[in-house]
TITI-121296 format. One line per field, with one value per residue (C-alpha): chain; x, y, z. Coordinates in pm, 1 decimal. Layout:
! residues N
chain = c(A ...)
x = c(X ...)
y = c(Y ...)
z = c(Z ...)
//
This chain:
! residues 186
chain = c(A A A A A A A A A A A A A A A A A A A A A A A A A A A A A A A A A A A A A A A A A A A A A A A A A A A A A A A A A A A A A A A A A A A A A A A A A A A A A A A A A A A A A A A A A A A A A A A A A A A A A A A A A A A A A A A A A A A A A A A A A A A A A A A A A A A A A A A A A A A A A A A A A A A A A A A A A A A A A A A A A A A A A A A A A A A A A A A A A A A A A A A A A A)
x = c(14610.4 14519.7 14183.5 14030.1 14129.1 14003.5 13652.3 13606.5 13690.6 13438.3 13177.6 13176.8 13208.7 12913.1 12707.9 12807.9 13014.2 13320.1 13562.7 13439.9 13090.6 13223.8 13457.1 13155.2 12941.0 13166.6 13250.4 13646.0 13902.6 13930.4 14283.7 14204.7 13982.1 14268.4 14534.9 14290.6 14188.8 14604.1 14676.6 14888.0 14690.2 14469.1 14146.1 14134.7 13864.3 13616.2 13767.1 13665.1 13340.3 13239.1 13367.0 13179.4 12836.7 12879.1 12865.2 12623.9 12855.5 12929.0 13293.5 13348.5 13254.6 13518.0 13754.4 13549.1 13589.0 13954.5 13998.4 13790.8 14011.4 14309.9 14178.3 14065.2 14439.4 14610.4 14335.1 14382.2 14773.3 14681.4 14512.0 14731.2 15021.1 14829.7 14778.3 15124.3 15211.1 14972.8 15093.3 15482.7 15388.7 15182.7 15428.4 15701.3 15502.4 15438.2 15786.6 15899.0 15657.0 15742.7 16107.7 16204.6 15944.7 16112.8 15849.4 15937.3 16002.7 16137.4 15837.8 15748.6 16075.6 16020.6 15645.1 15852.3 16114.6 15794.5 15589.6 15913.9 15926.6 15499.3 15393.7 15675.0 15623.8 15232.0 15303.9 15531.2 15276.2 15004.4 15220.8 15404.8 15408.2 15666.5 16004.7 16232.0 16352.8 15997.9 15851.4 16139.1 16048.1 15668.4 15653.9 16028.7 16050.6 15908.8 16138.3 16433.6 16370.0 16244.6 16636.0 16792.2 16512.5 16658.2 17015.0 16952.2 16774.3 16890.2 17207.7 17330.2 17407.2 17041.5 16863.9 17070.7 17042.1 16651.8 16594.8 16463.6 16758.4 16759.4 16403.4 16421.4 16685.2 16475.3 16147.3 16356.9 16530.0 16192.0 16071.2 16355.7 16389.1 16051.8 15991.3 16294.4 16148.5 15830.8 15984.6 16162.0 15844.9 15622.0)
y = c(30226.4 30079.0 29816.3 30121.5 30432.6 30225.0 30136.5 30508.3 30590.4 30364.4 30439.1 30821.3 30754.9 30510.0 30788.6 31058.3 31247.9 31478.2 31501.2 31833.1 31720.0 31428.9 31647.7 31884.7 31614.0 31450.7 31803.1 31727.5 31895.6 31868.3 31774.1 31502.1 31322.7 31365.7 31210.7 30924.6 30839.7 30860.5 30656.5 30926.3 30879.8 30624.3 30726.3 30626.8 30701.0 30998.0 31065.7 30705.8 30739.5 31069.8 30968.1 30656.4 30831.2 31054.3 30764.2 30576.5 30265.9 30063.5 30119.2 29760.0 29663.3 29821.6 29557.0 29269.1 29311.2 29386.1 29020.2 28842.8 28949.8 28838.9 28510.6 28465.1 28560.6 28249.4 28025.9 28135.4 28067.6 27735.2 27622.5 27756.5 27575.7 27255.4 27303.5 27426.0 27100.8 26816.8 27011.1 26900.3 26546.0 26504.5 26728.8 26469.1 26178.5 26199.0 26268.5 25965.2 25721.8 25811.3 25793.1 25579.9 25305.8 24989.6 24953.6 25282.8 25263.9 25523.7 25630.4 25721.2 25854.8 26095.6 26171.7 26280.7 26494.1 26639.5 26693.5 26843.1 27108.4 27193.0 27157.5 27440.0 27675.1 27644.9 27752.2 28058.0 28160.3 28170.9 28285.3 28598.4 28794.0 28576.0 28597.0 28285.8 28225.7 28248.2 27990.3 27770.3 27770.7 27744.8 27483.6 27320.0 27206.3 26876.6 26852.7 26907.1 26666.8 26389.0 26456.2 26376.7 26079.7 25911.4 25976.4 25828.1 25523.9 25462.3 25656.9 25924.0 25680.3 25511.7 25865.0 25996.7 25691.8 25682.5 26044.4 26153.4 26415.5 26543.1 26609.0 26754.2 26984.1 27101.2 27180.0 27360.2 27540.0 27628.4 27738.3 27953.5 28121.9 28119.2 28515.4 28505.7 28238.3 28461.0 28774.5 28629.2 28487.8 28844.9)
z = c(22871.0 23146.6 23253.9 23437.3 23205.9 22900.0 23059.3 23150.5 22823.5 22658.6 22901.3 22833.1 22464.2 22476.5 22655.1 22416.0 22655.4 22603.0 22870.3 22961.9 23001.0 23195.9 23444.6 23502.2 23561.8 23798.6 23975.9 23904.7 23707.0 23285.1 23380.9 23575.2 23340.5 23073.1 23314.3 23440.3 23007.4 22932.8 23162.5 23348.4 23658.7 23808.3 23976.7 24356.8 24632.0 24626.0 24226.1 24109.5 24321.6 24152.9 23766.7 23818.1 23954.5 23694.5 23422.9 23617.5 23669.0 23961.6 24059.7 24164.6 23850.6 23735.8 23961.5 23892.4 23530.8 23542.9 23779.3 23498.8 23246.1 23403.3 23466.8 23102.6 23007.6 23224.9 23065.9 22740.2 22792.5 22933.9 22656.7 22385.5 22574.1 22574.0 22224.9 22105.5 22311.0 22126.4 21761.4 21838.8 21909.5 21634.3 21386.7 21558.4 21508.8 21158.5 21043.7 21307.4 21130.9 20769.8 20826.6 21091.5 21121.7 21008.6 20737.2 20587.1 20223.1 19987.5 19927.8 20288.3 20328.8 20057.4 20205.3 20493.9 20316.2 20144.1 20476.6 20680.0 20417.4 20382.0 20707.2 20881.1 20568.9 20628.9 20988.9 20884.0 20657.7 20950.9 21187.4 20979.6 21245.3 21503.3 21426.9 21346.2 21696.0 21839.9 21595.2 21640.2 22011.5 21963.6 21677.7 21683.6 22018.4 21956.7 21672.0 21898.8 22175.5 21908.1 21746.9 22158.9 22193.7 21904.5 21961.9 22318.6 22191.9 21807.8 21770.6 21517.4 21218.9 21253.6 21239.8 20979.6 20738.6 20806.4 20665.3 20988.0 21122.0 20761.1 20763.6 21124.5 20995.8 20703.8 20943.5 21178.6 20885.6 20701.4 21048.9 21130.3 20816.5 20707.6 20681.0 20480.1 20203.2 20253.4 20164.1 19867.1 19747.0 19770.6)
//
């Protein structure tokens, strides 16, 4: 349902009017009201003004509200993107600190392995509606970037022997196959 149709339908219901009553009050055909509310057509000009007069709303309000919602959606997307970037950096930092750090001992590497299972599993539990690929792109892109960065700076042997690459592989696997893990658990 488009924005204008939704707003007209909601306002009509709030005012306690049926579609027939709105059509009669606005002096337009009932089928026109039905088409508008079912998003089959969008009211313009005189029809829009007649409906707005019958509902006692300003037609400009419909368009301003639509623009403000679009702006809020853009702002929400920007905030969500920034959050995902920060989250990916934090996840990379935690696993990297526990495994690749020069002072990393067996306990911290083991902690890195545990976190590489439990953190992504927690993400899977909170994002059950996402499929594996979407989840990997949102939450695992930092792991992939970290893998490439460590390969370029330290090389594969260092990344593997410190336990970093196995941790990253475990994390990515849990993110991707998380829905399967949940299904087996339920």
